[in-house]
C-alpha positions in Angstrom: -100.7 -57.7 15.9 -103.2 -60.5 15.0 -105.9 -59.5 12.5 -108.5 -61.1 10.3 -107.4 -61.9 6.8 -109.0 -59.9 4.0 -109.6 -60.8 0.3 -106.4 -58.9 -0.6 -104.5 -61.5 1.5 -105.4 -64.4 -0.6 -102.1 -64.5 -2.4 -100.2 -64.4 0.9 -102.3 -67.3 2.2 -101.6 -69.2 -0.9 -97.8 -68.6 -0.4 -98.2 -70.0 3.1 -100.0 -73.1 1.8 -97.4 -73.6 -1.0 -94.1 -72.1 0.2 -91.8 -74.3 -2.0 -90.9 -72.9 -5.4 -91.6 -76.3 -6.9 -95.3 -75.6 -6.0 -95.5 -72.1 -7.3 -97.9 -73.0 -10.0 -100.4 -74.0 -7.4 -100.5 -70.6 -5.7 -102.8 -68.7 -8.1 -105.3 -71.6 -8.1 -105.4 -71.7 -4.4 -105.5 -67.9 -4.0 -108.6 -67.9 -6.3 -110.2 -70.5 -4.2 -109.5 -68.6 -1.0 -111.0 -65.4 -2.4 -114.2 -67.3 -3.4 -114.4 -69.2 -0.1 -113.9 -66.0 1.9 -116.7 -64.3 -0.1 -119.0 -67.2 0.6 -118.1 -67.2 4.3 -116.5 -70.6 4.1 -112.9 -69.6 4.9 -111.7 -67.4 7.6 -108.1 -66.5 8.1 -106.0 -64.8 10.7 -102.6 -63.2 10.2 -100.0 -61.8 12.6 -98.4 -58.6 11.2 -94.9 -57.6 12.4 -93.7 -54.1 13.3 -92.7 -53.4 9.6 -96.1 -54.5 8.3 -94.9 -57.9 7.2 -97.0 -61.0 7.7 -95.1 -63.2 10.2 -97.7 -65.9 10.9 -101.1 -67.1 10.0 -103.8 -69.8 10.2 -107.1 -70.5 8.6 -110.5 -72.1 9.3 -112.3 -73.7 6.4 -115.9 -74.5 7.0 -117.1 -77.8 5.6 -120.8 -78.5 5.1 -120.7 -82.0 6.4 -124.3 -82.5 7.5 -125.5 -83.1 11.0 -123.9 -86.1 12.8 -124.9 -88.3 15.7 -125.0 -86.0 18.7 -124.2 -82.8 16.8 -127.0 -81.0 14.8 -124.6 -78.4 13.4 -124.2 -79.1 9.6 -120.7 -77.6 9.5 -117.4 -78.9 10.6 -114.2 -76.9 10.7 -110.8 -77.7 9.3 -107.7 -75.7 10.6 -105.5 -75.1 7.6 -102.4 -73.1 6.5 -100.8 -72.7 9.9 -97.6 -70.9 9.0 -94.9 -69.1 11.0 -91.9 -67.3 9.6 -88.8 -69.1 10.8 -87.5 -66.0 12.6 -90.7 -65.8 14.7 -91.2 -69.4 15.7 -91.7 -70.5 19.4 -93.1 -67.1 20.3 -96.8 -68.0 20.6 -97.9 -66.8 17.2 -99.2 -70.2 16.0 -101.1 -70.6 19.3 -102.7 -67.2 18.9 -103.7 -67.7 15.3 -105.1 -71.2 15.9 -107.0 -69.9 19.0 -108.5 -67.2 16.8 -109.7 -70.0 14.4 -111.1 -72.0 17.3 -113.0 -68.9 18.7 -114.3 -68.1 15.2 -115.6 -71.7 14.9 -117.2 -71.6 18.4 -118.9 -68.3 17.7 -120.6 -70.0 14.7 -121.7 -72.9 16.8 -119.2 -75.3 15.2 -117.9 -77.8 17.7 -116.1 -80.4 15.5 -112.8 -79.5 14.1 -109.9 -81.3 12.5 -106.4 -80.6 11.1 -103.4 -82.3 9.7 -100.1 -81.9 11.6 -96.4 -82.6 11.6 -94.5 -84.2 14.5 -93.1 -80.8 15.4 -96.5 -79.1 15.8 -98.4 -82.0 17.4 -97.7 -80.9 21.0 -99.1 -77.4 20.2 -102.4 -78.8 18.8 -102.7 -81.4 21.6 -102.3 -78.5 24.2 -105.2 -76.8 22.5 -107.4 -79.9 22.9 -106.9 -81.8 19.6 -106.7 -85.6 19.8 -105.7 -88.2 17.3 -108.7 -89.7 15.4 -107.4 -92.7 13.5 -110.5 -94.2 11.9 -110.3 -92.5 8.5 -109.0 -93.7 5.2 -108.3 -91.6 2.1 -108.6 -92.4 -1.6 -107.7 -90.4 -4.7 -109.8 -91.3 -7.8 -108.1 -91.3 -11.1 -109.6 -91.1 -14.6 -111.3 -94.2 -15.9 -114.1 -96.4 -14.9 -114.0 -98.2 -11.5 -114.8 -101.9 -11.5 
């Protein structure tokens, strides 16, 4: 059963974001952010719950206040995040259902521009939902110290 994530699910969502034990120290920080973002209406999550009540999949939609862009007066863009499927439940449509819930939530808010990061294994799923490569962006991580 697919359901909307609640504040109480923040730690589960953080575990999906950081499943490796090496990243365990990141989970409480991310869970705190999820709680705050959910309270502010800037993060929506959807979780699939199995017969025993366990979470077997999930996906999130983070709303980014980007500002209006050429041809789109909506100030928000959406980012699909934390798509996670328990290994025993993969290839059963759970990821598709969770991502579709995110897309429908975005559409109901008037948001038409969405992005996500993917792996080669998941690329076909996202392309089947209408996502296309957008290769014009660069990233940069600032470090301490003055830039010259």
